[in-house]
C-alpha positions as CSV (number, residue, x, y, z in Angstrom):
1,M,-49.7,-185.9,95.6
2,P,-51.2,-188.8,97.5
3,S,-48.8,-191.2,99.0
4,L,-48.4,-194.9,97.7
5,T,-50.1,-196.2,101.1
6,S,-53.2,-193.9,100.1
7,I,-53.4,-195.2,96.6
8,I,-53.2,-198.7,97.9
9,H,-56.0,-198.1,100.3
10,I,-58.5,-196.5,97.7
11,I,-57.8,-199.6,95.4
12,E,-58.7,-201.9,98.1
13,K,-61.7,-200.0,98.7
14,L,-62.8,-200.4,95.2
15,K,-62.5,-204.5,95.2
16,A,-65.8,-206.1,95.0
17,A,-66.8,-208.6,97.6
18,P,-67.4,-212.2,96.3
19,L,-71.2,-212.7,95.7
20,T,-72.8,-215.7,97.3
21,I,-75.8,-217.6,96.4
22,D,-77.1,-220.3,98.7
23,S,-79.0,-223.3,97.3
24,Q,-82.4,-221.5,98.1
25,N,-81.6,-218.3,96.6
26,G,-81.6,-216.9,93.3
27,Q,-84.9,-216.1,91.2
28,S,-86.7,-219.3,90.1
29,L,-88.9,-219.1,87.0
30,S,-91.0,-221.4,85.1
31,V,-89.9,-221.1,81.5
32,V,-91.8,-223.5,79.0
33,G,-92.2,-226.2,81.6
34,D,-88.8,-226.2,82.9
35,T,-87.3,-224.4,86.2
36,Y,-84.6,-222.0,85.7
37,R,-83.0,-220.3,88.8
38,I,-80.8,-217.3,88.0
39,L,-77.8,-217.4,90.1
40,I,-76.2,-214.3,88.9
41,S,-77.5,-211.9,86.4
42,G,-76.1,-209.2,83.9
43,K,-76.9,-206.4,86.8
44,E,-74.4,-208.2,89.0
45,T,-71.5,-208.6,86.4
46,D,-72.3,-205.2,84.6
47,G,-73.3,-207.4,81.8
48,A,-70.3,-209.8,81.2
49,F,-72.1,-212.8,81.9
50,A,-75.1,-214.7,83.5
51,T,-75.3,-218.3,85.2
52,I,-78.6,-220.0,85.3
53,D,-79.4,-223.4,87.3
54,M,-81.8,-225.2,85.0
55,L,-84.2,-228.2,86.1
56,I,-85.3,-230.0,82.8
57,P,-88.0,-232.6,83.6
58,P,-88.9,-235.7,81.1
59,N,-89.7,-234.3,77.7
60,G,-88.4,-230.7,78.6
61,G,-86.3,-228.2,77.2
62,P,-86.8,-225.1,74.7
63,G,-87.4,-225.7,71.0
64,P,-85.1,-224.7,68.0
65,H,-83.6,-221.2,68.6
66,S,-80.6,-219.3,67.7
67,H,-78.7,-215.9,69.1
68,A,-76.0,-214.6,67.1
69,D,-74.4,-212.2,69.8
70,F,-73.8,-214.2,72.7
71,E,-72.2,-217.5,73.7
72,E,-74.1,-220.2,75.6
73,S,-72.5,-222.9,77.7
74,F,-74.0,-225.9,79.4
75,Y,-72.5,-228.1,81.9
76,V,-74.7,-231.3,83.1
77,I,-74.7,-231.9,86.6
78,E,-77.1,-234.7,86.5
79,G,-78.9,-236.8,83.9
80,K,-78.8,-236.8,80.2
81,I,-79.7,-234.2,77.5
82,E,-80.1,-234.3,73.7
83,F,-78.6,-231.4,72.1
84,K,-79.6,-230.8,68.3
85,S,-77.9,-228.1,66.0
86,E,-77.5,-227.5,62.4
87,A,-74.2,-229.4,62.9
88,G,-75.9,-232.6,64.4
89,T,-76.9,-234.2,67.5
90,Y,-75.1,-235.0,70.7
91,T,-76.4,-236.7,73.7
92,A,-74.8,-235.0,77.0
93,Q,-74.6,-237.0,80.1
94,Q,-73.5,-236.2,83.7
95,G,-70.1,-234.4,83.6
96,S,-70.2,-233.3,79.7
97,F,-70.2,-229.8,78.7
98,V,-71.7,-228.3,75.5
99,S,-70.8,-224.6,74.0
100,I,-72.8,-222.8,71.7
101,P,-70.6,-220.4,69.9
102,K,-71.6,-217.0,68.9
103,G,-72.8,-216.7,65.1
104,G,-76.2,-218.0,65.3
105,I,-76.5,-221.8,64.7
106,V,-79.8,-223.2,65.2
107,H,-79.9,-225.5,68.3
108,C,-82.4,-226.9,70.9
109,F,-82.2,-229.5,73.8
110,K,-84.5,-231.8,75.0
111,N,-84.7,-234.4,78.1
112,K,-85.7,-237.7,76.3
113,T,-85.5,-239.5,79.7
114,D,-88.0,-240.5,82.3
115,T,-85.8,-238.7,85.0
116,M,-85.0,-235.2,85.9
117,A,-82.1,-233.6,84.3
118,H,-79.9,-230.9,85.8
119,L,-77.8,-228.2,83.8
120,L,-75.7,-225.3,84.6
121,C,-75.9,-222.6,81.9
122,T,-73.7,-219.5,81.3
123,V,-74.2,-217.0,78.8
124,V,-71.6,-214.5,77.6
125,P,-72.4,-211.6,77.6
126,S,-75.5,-211.4,79.8
127,G,-78.9,-210.9,78.4
128,L,-80.7,-214.4,78.1
129,E,-81.9,-214.3,81.7
130,E,-83.5,-210.9,81.1
131,M,-85.9,-212.7,78.5
132,F,-86.5,-215.6,80.9
133,M,-87.7,-212.9,83.6
134,E,-89.9,-211.6,81.2
135,I,-91.5,-214.7,79.9
136,G,-91.1,-216.9,82.9
137,R,-93.5,-217.1,85.9
138,P,-92.2,-217.1,89.4
139,V,-92.0,-220.6,91.6
140,A,-90.4,-221.9,94.5
141,T,-86.9,-223.6,94.0
142,G,-87.4,-226.9,92.5
143,A,-91.3,-226.4,91.7
144,F,-92.7,-226.9,88.2
145,L,-95.6,-225.6,86.3
146,P,-96.9,-227.2,83.2
147,P,-95.6,-225.8,79.9
148,P,-97.9,-222.9,78.6
149,E,-100.5,-223.5,75.8
150,M,-99.0,-222.3,72.3
151,D,-101.6,-220.9,70.3
152,A,-100.8,-218.9,67.1
153,E,-100.9,-215.6,69.0
154,S,-98.8,-216.9,72.0
155,I,-96.1,-218.0,69.5
156,K,-96.1,-214.5,67.7
157,E,-95.7,-213.1,71.2
158,L,-92.8,-215.3,72.1
159,Q,-91.1,-215.0,68.6
160,A,-91.3,-210.8,69.1
161,L,-89.9,-211.0,72.5
162,A,-87.2,-213.6,71.4
163,E,-86.1,-211.0,68.8
164,R,-86.2,-208.2,71.0
165,S,-83.9,-210.4,73.2
166,G,-81.3,-211.1,70.4
167,Q,-82.8,-214.4,69.6
168,K,-84.8,-216.1,66.9
169,V,-87.5,-218.8,67.5
170,Y,-87.8,-221.6,64.8
171,P,-90.9,-224.0,64.3
172,P,-90.4,-227.1,66.6
173,D,-89.6,-229.4,63.8
174,F,-87.0,-227.1,62.1
175,L,-83.9,-229.4,63.0
176,D,-85.9,-232.6,61.9
177,K,-85.3,-232.0,58.2
């Protein structure tokens, strides 16, 4: 039978070291005209969560969507973002926190100002970042590409990809009713 000292030594070897990402690392992607930097993905957390640094230019942000099987939270680092959901509208400013619970409420957010907004997004469990990696185009950290043209075929492809990723995409005016 191993000694207590041997068991402690084995346990200490199993402890994972902290993961550090500096300001220029992490995969940066252009997604619907916004720039998302994957800070930590489900690959590094065994699927527990993912954290995404989001830069949202004026008029940027995703359209109405829902996801029943994961929580999504946002912390506003800088700027102002309008969050809309089936439950109402909330304007989040620097220091605000918004949590979208599991269950599938339809929501979206938009930067309705003329300055950049900066958000920190965490999803629990991970998975959303995988969809961003599939639809996004690699960019340099802090760089922006124009939003892609969305014709009927592109919208169908995006909806199919979103559904494979546990999301549902709605028409742009869905929450305007």
